[in-house]
C-alpha positions as CSV (number, residue, x, y, z in Angstrom):
1,M,15.9,23.7,14.1
2,E,14.3,25.9,11.5
3,L,11.9,24.4,9.1
4,R,12.1,24.9,5.4
5,T,9.2,24.0,3.1
6,V,10.3,22.3,-0.3
7,R,7.7,21.9,-3.3
8,I,8.3,18.8,-5.9
9,T,6.4,18.7,-9.2
10,T,4.9,15.4,-9.4
11,A,3.1,13.7,-12.4
12,S,0.0,14.6,-10.6
13,G,0.5,17.9,-9.1
14,L,2.5,20.1,-6.9
15,V,3.6,18.6,-3.2
16,E,4.9,20.7,-0.5
17,G,7.2,18.8,2.2
18,F,9.6,20.3,4.8
19,A,13.1,20.0,5.6
20,R,14.5,19.3,9.1
21,D,17.3,17.4,10.6
22,G,19.3,16.9,7.5
23,V,16.3,15.2,5.4
24,T,13.2,16.4,3.6
25,R,10.1,14.6,4.2
26,W,6.5,14.6,2.1
27,R,3.7,13.0,4.1
28,S,0.5,11.3,3.0
29,I,1.1,12.0,-0.9
30,P,-1.9,10.0,-2.6
31,Y,-0.8,7.3,-5.0
32,A,-4.5,6.5,-6.2
33,E,-7.9,7.3,-6.3
34,P,-9.8,7.0,-2.7
35,P,-11.2,3.4,-2.8
36,V,-14.6,4.8,-1.7
37,G,-18.1,4.9,-2.6
38,K,-18.4,2.6,-5.9
39,L,-14.9,2.0,-5.8
40,R,-14.9,-0.1,-2.5
41,L,-13.2,-3.5,-3.2
42,R,-12.0,-2.6,-6.6
43,A,-8.8,-2.5,-7.9
44,P,-6.8,0.9,-7.3
45,R,-7.2,3.7,-10.2
46,P,-4.3,6.3,-10.7
47,V,-4.7,9.1,-8.8
48,K,-6.6,12.2,-10.3
49,P,-4.5,15.3,-10.7
50,W,-5.0,18.3,-8.5
51,D,-4.9,22.0,-8.8
52,G,-2.8,24.1,-6.4
53,V,0.0,23.0,-4.0
54,L,-0.9,19.8,-1.9
55,R,0.7,20.4,1.6
56,C,2.3,17.0,2.9
57,H,3.4,18.1,6.2
58,R,1.4,15.6,8.3
59,F,0.2,12.3,8.1
60,A,-3.1,11.6,7.3
61,N,-5.7,8.4,7.4
62,C,-4.6,4.9,8.0
63,A,-6.8,1.9,7.0
64,P,-9.7,1.0,9.1
65,Q,-8.5,-1.2,11.9
66,P,-9.1,-1.8,15.6
67,R,-8.5,1.5,17.1
68,K,-5.8,0.4,19.6
69,Y,-3.4,-0.6,16.6
70,T,-3.3,3.0,15.4
71,V,-1.4,4.6,18.2
72,V,1.3,7.0,17.1
73,G,2.3,8.6,20.4
74,V,1.4,8.9,24.2
75,G,-2.6,9.1,24.0
76,K,-2.3,10.0,20.3
77,Y,-4.2,7.8,17.6
78,Q,-4.2,8.3,14.0
79,R,-7.4,8.9,12.0
80,M,-8.9,5.8,9.8
81,S,-10.6,6.0,6.7
82,E,-11.0,4.1,3.4
83,D,-9.3,7.2,1.9
84,C,-6.1,5.6,2.8
85,L,-3.9,5.2,-0.3
86,T,-1.0,7.5,0.4
87,L,2.8,7.1,0.7
88,N,5.4,9.0,2.1
89,V,8.9,10.2,0.9
90,V,12.2,10.9,3.1
91,A,15.0,12.2,1.1
92,P,18.3,13.6,2.0
93,D,18.6,17.4,2.2
94,N,21.4,18.0,0.2
95,E,22.5,17.8,-3.4
96,H,23.8,14.6,-4.9
97,K,25.5,14.4,-8.3
98,R,23.7,11.0,-9.3
99,P,20.4,9.7,-8.5
100,L,19.9,7.7,-5.2
101,P,18.9,4.1,-4.6
102,V,15.3,4.0,-3.4
103,M,14.1,1.8,-0.4
104,V,10.2,1.2,-0.5
105,F,8.9,-0.4,2.8
106,V,5.6,-2.2,3.3
107,H,4.6,-2.5,7.2
108,G,3.2,-5.6,8.6
109,G,0.6,-6.2,10.9
110,G,-0.8,-9.6,9.8
111,Y,-2.5,-7.7,6.6
112,F,-5.1,-6.3,9.2
113,L,-3.2,-3.8,11.4
114,G,-0.6,-1.5,10.8
115,S,0.3,1.8,9.3
116,S,3.1,3.6,7.7
117,A,2.4,6.6,10.0
118,T,4.2,4.2,12.9
119,P,7.0,6.4,14.2
120,V,9.5,3.4,14.1
121,Y,8.9,3.6,10.5
122,D,10.4,7.0,10.1
123,G,12.9,6.4,7.7
124,A,15.1,9.4,8.4
125,S,18.3,7.6,9.3
126,L,18.2,5.2,6.2
127,A,17.8,8.5,4.2
128,R,20.9,9.9,5.7
129,Q,22.7,6.6,4.7
130,G,22.0,7.7,1.1
131,C,18.9,6.5,-0.4
132,V,15.3,8.1,-1.1
133,F,12.8,6.1,1.4
134,V,9.5,5.6,0.8
135,S,6.6,3.9,2.9
136,M,3.1,3.6,2.3
137,N,-0.5,2.3,3.1
138,Y,-2.7,-0.3,1.9
139,R,-6.0,-1.5,2.4
140,L,-6.2,-4.2,5.4
141,G,-8.7,-6.5,6.6
142,A,-12.2,-7.5,4.9
143,L,-11.5,-4.2,3.0
144,G,-8.2,-5.2,1.2
145,A,-7.1,-8.4,2.2
146,V,-9.8,-11.0,2.4
147,D,-10.3,-12.1,-1.0
148,L,-14.3,-11.2,-1.5
149,S,-14.1,-11.4,-5.2
150,S,-16.1,-14.6,-5.2
151,L,-19.2,-12.7,-4.0
152,S,-19.0,-10.3,-6.7
153,T,-22.1,-9.7,-9.1
154,E,-22.8,-7.4,-11.8
155,A,-24.2,-4.8,-9.8
156,F,-21.4,-4.7,-7.4
157,P,-18.2,-6.0,-8.8
158,I,-15.3,-6.8,-6.4
159,D,-11.8,-7.4,-7.6
160,D,-9.3,-10.0,-5.9
161,N,-6.0,-9.3,-4.2
162,L,-6.5,-5.6,-3.4
163,H,-3.9,-5.3,-1.1
164,L,-1.3,-6.5,-3.7
165,R,-2.8,-4.2,-6.2
166,D,-2.3,-1.2,-3.9
167,V,1.5,-2.0,-3.4
168,V,1.8,-2.2,-7.1
169,M,-0.1,0.9,-7.8
170,A,2.3,2.6,-5.2
171,L,5.4,1.2,-7.4
172,R,4.2,2.6,-10.4
173,W,4.2,5.9,-8.7
174,V,7.8,5.4,-7.5
175,R,8.6,4.7,-11.2
176,D,6.9,7.4,-12.7
177,N,7.5,10.1,-9.8
178,I,10.7,9.2,-7.5
179,A,13.4,10.8,-9.9
180,S,12.1,14.3,-9.2
181,F,12.9,13.6,-5.3
182,G,16.3,12.4,-6.3
183,G,15.5,8.8,-6.4
184,D,16.7,6.4,-9.0
185,P,13.6,4.7,-10.6
186,D,16.0,1.7,-12.2
187,A,17.4,1.1,-8.4
188,V,14.4,0.1,-6.3
189,T,14.5,-2.2,-3.3
190,I,11.4,-3.2,-1.7
191,F,11.4,-4.4,1.4
192,G,9.0,-5.4,4.5
193,E,8.7,-7.3,8.0
194,S,6.0,-9.8,8.8
195,A,3.0,-9.7,6.4
196,G,4.9,-6.9,4.5
197,A,7.8,-9.4,4.2
198,H,5.2,-11.7,2.9
199,A,3.9,-9.1,0.6
200,V,7.1,-8.1,-1.0
201,A,8.0,-12.0,-1.7
202,T,4.5,-12.9,-3.1
203,L,5.5,-9.8,-5.4
204,L,8.3,-12.1,-7.1
205,A,5.6,-13.9,-8.6
206,V,3.0,-11.2,-9.9
207,P,3.3,-10.4,-13.2
208,A,2.0,-6.8,-13.1
209,A,5.1,-6.1,-10.7
210,K,7.7,-6.9,-13.3
211,G,10.3,-4.1,-13.6
212,L,9.0,-1.9,-10.6
213,F,11.7,-3.5,-8.4
214,H,15.2,-4.4,-8.6
215,Q,16.1,-6.0,-4.9
216,V,13.8,-7.4,-2.4
217,I,14.4,-7.8,1.5
218,S,12.0,-10.1,3.1
219,Q,12.1,-9.8,7.0
220,S,10.3,-12.6,8.9
221,P,7.8,-13.5,6.2
222,A,4.8,-15.3,7.9
223,G,3.9,-18.8,5.9
224,G,0.7,-20.0,4.9
225,L,-0.8,-16.8,3.9
226,A,-1.5,-17.3,0.2
227,S,-5.0,-19.3,-0.3
228,S,-6.2,-21.4,-3.6
229,V,-9.4,-19.9,-5.4
230,E,-11.2,-22.4,-3.7
231,Q,-10.1,-21.6,-0.2
232,S,-10.7,-18.0,-0.8
233,E,-14.2,-18.7,-1.9
234,E,-14.8,-20.7,1.4
235,Y,-13.6,-17.8,3.6
236,A,-15.6,-15.5,1.7
237,V,-18.8,-17.2,2.5
238,K,-17.9,-17.7,6.1
239,F,-16.8,-14.0,6.2
240,A,-20.3,-13.0,4.8
241,A,-22.2,-15.3,7.2
242,V,-20.3,-13.5,10.3
243,L,-21.3,-10.1,8.8
244,G,-24.8,-11.2,8.8
245,A,-25.2,-11.8,5.0
246,Q,-26.2,-14.8,2.7
247,R,-24.3,-15.2,-0.5
248,S,-27.2,-13.9,-2.8
249,D,-26.9,-10.5,-1.2
250,A,-23.3,-10.6,0.5
251,A,-21.9,-8.1,-2.5
252,A,-25.0,-5.5,-1.9
253,V,-24.1,-5.9,2.2
254,L,-20.4,-5.4,1.7
255,M,-20.7,-2.4,-0.3
256,T,-22.9,-0.8,2.3
257,A,-21.8,-1.9,5.4
258,S,-19.9,0.6,7.5
259,P,-15.9,0.2,7.8
260,A,-16.4,0.1,11.7
261,D,-18.8,-3.0,11.1
262,L,-16.5,-4.7,8.9
263,V,-13.5,-4.2,11.2
264,A,-15.7,-5.9,13.8
265,A,-16.7,-8.6,11.7
266,F,-13.1,-9.2,10.7
267,D,-12.3,-9.4,14.4
268,R,-14.8,-12.2,14.9
269,F,-14.0,-14.0,11.8
270,I,-10.1,-14.1,12.4
271,T,-10.7,-15.4,15.7
272,Q,-13.1,-18.1,14.8
273,E,-11.1,-19.3,12.1
274,S,-7.6,-19.2,14.2
275,R,-9.2,-21.4,16.7
276,N,-10.8,-24.0,14.5
277,V,-8.0,-24.4,12.1
278,P,-4.5,-23.0,13.1
279,R,-2.9,-24.3,9.9
280,A,-5.2,-22.2,7.9
281,Y,-4.8,-17.9,7.9
282,P,-8.0,-16.8,5.9
283,I,-6.3,-13.4,4.9
284,G,-3.7,-13.0,2.3
285,P,-3.3,-13.2,-1.4
286,T,-5.1,-15.8,-3.5
287,Y,-3.4,-17.5,-6.5
288,G,-5.0,-19.0,-9.1
289,T,-6.2,-15.8,-10.6
290,D,-5.1,-13.6,-13.5
291,Y,-3.3,-11.4,-11.0
292,L,-1.7,-13.9,-9.2
293,P,-1.6,-17.0,-11.3
294,L,0.6,-19.3,-9.5
295,E,1.0,-20.3,-6.1
296,P,4.1,-17.9,-5.1
297,V,6.7,-20.4,-3.6
298,G,5.9,-22.8,-6.4
299,S,6.4,-20.1,-8.9
300,L,9.6,-19.5,-7.9
301,R,10.8,-22.6,-7.6
302,S,9.7,-23.0,-11.4
303,G,11.7,-20.3,-12.1
304,K,8.6,-18.3,-13.1
305,G,9.3,-15.5,-10.7
306,H,11.2,-12.4,-10.9
307,P,14.9,-13.4,-10.9
308,V,16.1,-10.2,-8.9
309,P,18.7,-10.4,-5.7
310,L,16.6,-11.2,-2.6
311,I,17.6,-11.1,1.3
312,I,15.5,-13.3,3.3
313,G,15.5,-13.9,7.0
314,N,13.8,-14.4,10.5
315,N,14.5,-14.0,14.3
316,A,15.8,-16.4,16.3
317,E,13.0,-16.6,19.1
318,E,9.8,-15.4,16.8
319,G,7.2,-17.2,18.7
320,K,8.0,-15.3,22.0
321,L,6.2,-12.1,21.1
322,F,2.8,-14.0,20.4
323,T,2.7,-15.4,23.9
324,R,2.1,-11.7,25.0
325,F,0.3,-10.1,22.0
326,L,-1.8,-11.2,19.2
327,K,-2.2,-14.9,20.2
328,L,-2.9,-16.0,17.0
329,L,0.1,-18.4,16.5
330,P,0.1,-22.3,17.2
331,I,2.4,-22.0,20.5
332,N,0.6,-24.2,23.0
333,E,0.3,-28.1,22.9
334,P,-3.6,-28.1,22.2
335,M,-3.0,-25.9,19.2
336,I,-0.1,-27.7,18.0
337,E,-1.7,-30.9,18.4
338,L,-4.8,-29.6,16.3
339,L,-2.0,-28.6,13.6
340,L,-0.6,-31.9,13.3
341,S,-3.9,-33.7,13.4
342,T,-3.9,-34.3,9.7
343,V,-0.2,-35.1,9.1
344,E,1.1,-38.3,8.8
345,P,2.3,-40.0,11.8
346,V,6.0,-40.5,10.6
347,D,6.2,-36.9,9.7
348,R,4.5,-35.9,13.1
349,E,7.4,-37.9,14.6
350,L,9.8,-36.5,12.7
351,L,8.7,-32.7,13.4
352,T,8.2,-33.2,17.4
353,A,11.5,-34.8,17.5
354,A,13.1,-31.9,16.2
355,Y,12.1,-30.2,19.2
356,P,13.4,-32.5,21.8
357,S,11.5,-31.0,25.0
358,Y,7.9,-30.9,23.3
359,P,5.4,-30.2,24.6
360,Q,7.1,-28.2,27.1
361,A,6.2,-24.6,26.9
362,A,9.5,-23.5,25.6
363,A,9.7,-26.2,22.6
364,C,5.6,-25.2,21.7
365,I,6.9,-21.7,21.5
366,E,9.9,-22.4,19.2
367,L,7.7,-25.0,17.0
368,G,5.1,-22.6,16.3
369,G,7.6,-19.7,15.9
370,D,9.4,-22.1,13.0
371,F,5.8,-23.1,11.6
372,T,4.8,-19.6,10.8
373,F,8.3,-17.6,9.9
374,A,11.2,-19.8,9.8
375,S,9.8,-22.9,7.5
376,A,8.7,-20.1,4.9
377,V,12.0,-18.3,5.0
378,W,13.6,-22.0,4.3
379,Q,11.2,-22.5,1.6
380,I,11.5,-19.4,-0.5
381,A,15.3,-19.0,0.0
382,D,15.3,-22.7,-1.2
383,A,13.2,-22.2,-4.2
384,H,14.4,-18.4,-5.4
385,S,18.2,-19.5,-5.0
386,T,18.2,-21.7,-7.9
387,H,17.5,-18.8,-10.2
388,A,18.5,-15.8,-8.6
389,P,21.2,-14.6,-6.0
390,V,19.8,-15.2,-2.3
391,H,21.5,-14.1,0.9
392,V,19.7,-15.4,4.2
393,Y,20.1,-14.3,7.7
394,R,18.7,-15.1,11.2
395,Y,18.6,-12.0,13.6
396,D,19.8,-13.4,16.9
397,Y,20.8,-9.9,18.8
398,A,18.7,-9.0,21.6
399,P,19.5,-6.4,24.7
400,R,19.5,-7.6,28.1
401,M,16.3,-5.5,28.9
402,L,14.4,-7.6,26.2
403,R,15.7,-10.8,27.6
404,W,14.6,-9.6,31.3
405,F,11.2,-8.9,29.7
406,G,11.0,-12.7,28.2
407,L,11.1,-11.4,24.8
408,G,14.6,-11.9,23.3
409,A,15.2,-11.7,19.6
410,T,11.6,-12.1,18.7
411,H,9.5,-11.1,16.1
412,A,9.9,-7.5,14.8
413,M,13.0,-6.9,16.9
414,E,15.4,-6.5,14.0
415,L,13.3,-3.5,13.1
416,L,15.3,-1.8,16.2
417,A,18.5,-2.1,14.0
418,V,16.8,-1.5,10.5
419,F,15.2,1.9,11.8
420,D,18.1,2.9,13.6
421,V,15.5,2.6,16.9
422,Y,18.5,2.5,19.4
423,R,19.5,5.9,18.8
424,M,15.9,6.8,19.8
425,S,14.6,7.6,23.1
426,L,12.7,4.0,23.3
427,G,15.9,2.5,22.1
428,R,18.4,3.9,24.3
429,L,15.9,2.7,27.4
430,L,16.1,-0.6,26.0
431,S,19.9,-0.3,25.9
432,T,20.6,1.0,29.4
433,A,21.7,-2.3,30.7
434,G,25.1,-2.0,29.3
435,D,24.2,-2.8,25.7
436,K,24.4,0.6,24.0
437,R,27.8,-0.1,22.4
438,S,26.5,-3.4,20.8
439,A,23.2,-2.0,20.0
440,L,24.7,0.7,18.0
441,R,27.4,-1.9,16.5
442,I,24.6,-4.2,15.5
443,T,22.6,-1.3,13.8
444,D,25.2,0.3,11.8
445,D,25.9,-3.0,10.5
446,V,22.7,-4.0,9.5
447,Q,22.0,-0.5,8.2
448,A,25.0,-0.6,6.1
449,R,24.2,-4.0,4.5
450,W,20.5,-3.0,3.9
451,C,21.9,0.2,1.8
452,T,24.8,-1.6,0.0
453,F,22.2,-4.2,-1.2
454,A,20.0,-1.4,-2.4
455,R,22.9,0.3,-4.1
456,T,24.6,-2.8,-5.6
457,G,22.4,-5.9,-5.1
458,E,25.0,-7.3,-2.7
459,P,24.8,-6.9,1.1
460,G,28.7,-6.2,1.3
461,P,31.9,-8.4,2.4
462,G,31.8,-11.7,4.4
463,W,28.2,-12.8,3.7
464,P,28.3,-15.7,1.4
465,E,25.3,-16.3,-1.2
466,Y,23.0,-18.7,-0.2
467,S,22.5,-22.1,-1.8
468,S,21.2,-25.5,-1.3
469,A,24.6,-26.7,-1.3
470,N,26.3,-24.5,1.6
471,R,23.1,-22.9,2.9
472,A,25.0,-20.1,4.4
473,V,23.4,-17.6,6.9
474,M,24.5,-14.3,8.3
475,V,23.8,-14.6,12.1
476,F,23.3,-11.0,13.4
477,D,24.5,-11.0,17.5
478,R,27.1,-9.3,19.6
479,T,29.3,-11.2,17.4
480,S,27.9,-11.6,14.0
481,R,29.3,-14.4,12.2
482,V,28.3,-16.9,9.3
483,E,26.9,-20.5,10.1
484,Y,26.3,-23.1,7.6
485,D,22.6,-24.9,7.8
486,P,22.2,-24.0,11.2
487,W,19.1,-25.6,12.7
488,A,19.3,-28.1,10.2
489,V,17.0,-30.7,11.8
490,R,14.4,-28.2,12.1
491,R,14.7,-27.1,8.7
492,Q,14.6,-30.9,7.1
493,A,11.6,-31.3,9.3
494,W,9.6,-28.7,8.2
495,E,10.5,-29.5,4.4
496,R,9.0,-32.6,5.0
497,F,5.9,-31.2,6.6
498,S,5.6,-28.6,3.8
499,L,5.1,-31.0,1.3
500,T,2.0,-32.7,3.2
501,R,0.4,-29.2,3.7
502,G,0.3,-28.2,0.1
């Protein structure tokens, strides 16, 4: 199909994208100054205007991370650089009488891996549904999501919550520029998966994000990622030690270390911490700062968050993915026993009783998945639903092929529906065992509800609003249905546990 170039004037300069297959794409538009040199570990600054036309036909750099996570095709890897603060826009290639709703996606990856260039995140299918799709890169790992601000010095200042600040800067760019792409800056939905889901949920408690979004979709947010200032200071000192620095010279070492050295040090650091304390995850937001004053869930519970509509949910078999990849979750008996070692005996008994076959392997995987993902969904939904509309889902659908592989409806599988992967070559392969019709049906349902929510703040008919009185949950499956307080025993056990872990 013939490719046609399309130019748009933004506040910073002219950008050129390309139209093909019914959509127009602009890739790697800078939304902030490159955070390099003296700007390393500093809050993002607005991008400087440029002269001429900026060609935005190809993806540029992703954030520094282990190379194995940068695959974008068979034998193809994305370039990495600290100069990574860019975003992508996909819009329908036709005229619309009214501005379109905007859907801004924040990728997952535990805050240490991932890229907006990952082929699954293309966004074209959502754009064809009648929205303007935006995705972004943000700083990861030691360069963006380990809070090293306690090591700051006058000579080498370091800011906190850099990854959140990056996302907010990208949302400011959307506010200021998206109308030129046909989007409505007053109808912005932010959505994300895993760490991205945690980020968008956390933004509900970030004062600087006020007014930059109007709906939120949080797909499998990971719990336990927010740390107090005191915890972050402890992690920062430990990371500096892994890097080979003392506290006195840590800032200077951080500013001069190569990105590759920082990535390698972070890999050692995260492995060390996950083995020692499975309850703690030393990467993510820090609360108790000017940027994030309150613990996020507590902020929502007290009514101090942004009162916008929220869709939130998780997958039925979250933990199974982590038996094969990224083995950081407490999904075996030794890790779970370490996790529960500081819990009161009565609470430990209540929690393990919610998984009757514990400590058998299947129960350990279920428990670890709920600890990491489902418990966060239950807490956030309960906290936010007293102040704003909340709709909760559980994603149970998995084609037979995924069940044969032992994965089922595990972590990230809902992305196959959200991004219409079952109509792509990979998705067609996964649905070959007689599942094509059901896979497309679940895709159409999820996409329609996500896009309806972006337009109206409601996810469409037959999905009741969640409250602590009804606990209505939309279960997406071969035959989708609404259930009321499914997994009630598990939810109640984790509710009790969450009170003991602070």
